[in-house]
C-alpha positions, 0 to 999 in steps of 0.5 A, a space after each residue: 700297839 703294846 701288850 703292856 697290860 699283859 705279858 709281852 708275847 714274842 713267841 710268834 706272830 701267830 699270837 695276834 688277834 683281829 683288830 676292832 675294825 676287822 671284827 666289825 667287818 666280820 660281823 657285817 660281811 656278806 656271805 654265801 657257801 664257799 664250797 658252792 662257789 657263791 660266797 661274795 666276800 671270799 671271791 672278792 679276796 681271791 680276786 684281789 690277791 690274784 690280781 695283786 700278784 699278777 696271777 689268774 686265780 686264787 683259793 682261800 684255805 684254812 691254814 698255810 700248811 694246807 695251802 702248801 700241801 695242796 700246792 704240791 699235790 696240784 703240781 705233781 703226780 704221786 711218786 714224782 720228785 720235788 726239790 726242797 731246801 733242807 731247813 724249809 718249813 714245808 719239809 721240816 714242820 708240816 708233819 711229813 705231809 709231803 709224803 702223806 698228801 701228795 705222795 711226793 718223793 722228796 729230794 733235800 738240797 743244802 742251801 744258805 739263807 733259803 737259797 739253794 745254789 744254782 749249780 746244785 739245782 742244775 745237778 739235781 734235775 733227773 735225766 729221763 729214766 724209767 729207774 728214776 722219779 721225774 723232777 717235777 717241782 721246786 719249793 722255795 720259801 720267802 721269808 725263810 723262817 729258819 734263816 731268821 726271817 731272811 729275805 730271799 733276794 729277788 735277783 736270786 728268785 729271777 735266776 731260779 725262774 730262768 732255770 725253771 723255765 729252761 727245764 720245765 720245772 714249776 716253782 712253788 713259793 711258800 710265802 707265809 711271811 712274804 708280806 714282811 719281805 715286800 714292805 721291807 724291800 718295796 718290790 712290787 707284788 707283781 714282781 714276786 708273782 712273776 718268779 713262781 708258778 704258785 705262791 701260798 700266803 698266810 693271813 694268820 701271822 703278822 696280818 692278825 687274822 684268826 684263820 686263813 691262807 691263800 694259794 695263787 696260780 693259773 686258773 686250771 692249777 687253782 681248780 686242781 688245788 681246790 679239789 685237793 682242798 676238798 680232799 683235806 676237808 678244807 672246804 669251809 662254808 660261810 668263810 666270808 666272815 674270815 675273808 672279810 677279816 683278811 680284806 681289812 688286814 690288807 688295808 690296815 695291818 699290811 702297811 705297818 709290818 715295817 714297824 715289826 721289822 724295825 722293832 725286831 732289829 732293835 731287839 737284835 741290837 740289845 742282844 749284841 751287847 749281852 755276854 752269854 747270848 749271840 744272834 744266831 743268824 747272819 742278818 735281821 731282815 724282818 720280824 724273826 730273831 734267833 738267839 743262841 745261848 752261849 752262857 755256860 750255866 744257862 740254857 734256852 729253857 732256863 732263860 725262857 722261864 726266867 723271862 716269863 717271870 719278868 712278863 716276857 714270853 719267848 720260845 725255846 727251840 731246843 737247849 741252846 736256841 731262843 726265838 723272838 718274833 715281833 708283831 702288831 701287839 708288840 710295841 716299843 714298850 715291849 721291846 724295852 721290857 724285853 731288853 730290861 728282862 734280858 739284861 736282868 736275867 743275864 746279869 743275875 747269872 
């Protein structure tokens, strides 16, 4: 589906809108009161996602940030230490909530492509001591946003799982865009479910839902997370209207995410041929493309403004970095439009 009648919006996959069939499902949804536990559509969504990943239970949340923060708070006690990769979303872009919500002591480890070396993980485990926080949780991310939507290999995740079981340290996987990884790799969802104790998944990005995320894990864990959701004001009442949208998205939108990944790679190919721009990631695995501006007389905000004049919306993330994200409402015509606009802007300089 193209946005030909309006701007070609590559800023994020959060700019999507529900499809007509999703809106129809929302209107006709059977609902109850989810805080009281009797919304049948929410329960159906939670049961479907838990079963899809081979976990016992799930809890529907308003946002991915809430899912991640409830996940951590349900895993640890205040003052315990969590391990995070230095550029991870849960650490960099969730407003410092790890300290505020869970009271987590955060240990930042350097990684590449979302992967912390196993030897680094082994060395990061604290010995038992009254003078040190207990190492209580590892957080990983799939796909990894700031590695350009990189897919973290399942082989690595399995090795981390062995490490976690050896040390008794649970793993939380921020799977906001795990959907894009799954359609690209073809790896069954159950295999992703097997490498983590908890997984958060977003419906409000590439899946086109207006609101919604979900957290999965074992039954007792999800009951703790449900309590944290209530602390945070995330208990929604007739949220079956939103869950109905997600149920349709799983059938209608999920299978076509492979097209988003393909179009993003095609746009990356355009960048390769443009002097003054450089792809700022090792590979284009999924639907996110970071572009470094190397031109001496231009910067990212200038190019963003010039592209907007051509009907193409991108996102400047600092003086030298642009981001493009493909989604349901970016079609082949929009990629062509972006390519022509980038050529025009760079040639004019």
